[in-house]
C-alpha positions, 0 to 999 in steps of 0.5 A, spaced: 107 642 390 101 641 386 102 635 381 096 636 377 098 642 374 104 639 371 101 637 365 099 644 363 106 646 362 107 647 355 113 643 351 119 648 350 121 652 343 128 652 340 133 657 340 131 659 334 124 660 336 126 664 342 131 668 338 125 670 333 120 672 338 125 676 342 127 680 336 121 684 337 124 687 344 128 693 344 133 689 349 137 682 349 134 677 353 139 674 358 141 667 357 137 664 363 131 666 359 133 662 353 134 656 357 127 657 360 123 657 354 127 652 351 125 648 357 118 650 357 114 655 354 109 657 359 103 654 361 096 653 358 089 652 361 091 654 369 094 661 369 098 660 376 102 654 375 107 656 380 103 659 386 101 666 384 106 667 379 104 666 372 108 663 367 106 666 360 109 663 353 114 667 350 110 670 345 104 672 350 110 675 354 112 679 348 105 681 346 104 683 353 110 688 353 108 691 347 101 693 349 104 696 355 109 700 351 103 702 347 099 704 353 104 708 356 105 712 349 098 713 349 098 716 356 
């Protein structure tokens, strides 16, 4: 319980924004992730809002995935 981190959780995005960002992935996101990102879209500032777990914005998470795939293909 760390109430000073609550303001760092970013407002959610629309279903359409989740769908548009997720369309860059080679898979379909489960409904629970749509609900999560409609509720909140990651955190700003403090990286670990939930103890040791980073809550990335959906766009950031997709970019990280794309970078990992590129690195795997390079290696």
